[in-house]
C-alpha positions, 0 to 999 in steps of 0.5 A: 517534514510535518510536525506532530501537531500538523500530522495529527491535524492532517490525519484527523481532517482526512479521516473526517472525510471518510464516509465509510468510517462515519457510517460504521461509527469508527473513531480515530483515537490516536495519531503518532508518526507512523502509528494510528489507532481506530476504535469501532464500538460493537453494534448491531449495524456492523454485525453479521448473522452470528452476532460477531462484527462483520469481517468487512467492518474489521477489514475496513478499519484495519485498512484505514489504520494502516493507510493513515499510519502510512500517511502520517509519514508522507510530506504535505501534498502527498497521499497514499493509496492501498495497492494490496492487503492481506488479512488473517481473521484469527478469531471472531470479533466480538465484545464491547469494542474493536481496536485497530492499531496500525503502524508502518513497518517500512516507509519507502519513497514510493511504497510503504509496508504497514500492518494493523493488529485488530483487537476485540475488547471485552470487559477491558481485556484485549484479544487479538482477532485479526492481523492485516498487512498492507502495501500503500503507494504514495500519490502526489497532489492528493493530500489524504488517504484514498483506500 
């Protein structure tokens, strides 16, 4: 099994290869075994017509947070691929920052169940705005996430 510094390095290197996260302006903020936090600054390029952060951007960072949380528990040389996810949009995502906190619920040999809570931060106060559950499949020979 990988050590915590190796996990952190592996996750950060993989995240840096995700073009969508770069396009959105998302940042990987915290990595721990089975847990990942991704931050998305609220900006016009991720908004929808009413000024809220687009649900597609919320779903993308939530999926990536779940995927990287799962990857953090995989051995070197293995990757994960999202096979399905469900997202509940609980309130509009607005404010200063969107935080996706992914964590593994149950890690299996082939399938891992993870969830992500997404918070909208305004004036330092967090409000739960979405909840994602995901099933991720272990894939061999692909060191990284393929969401």
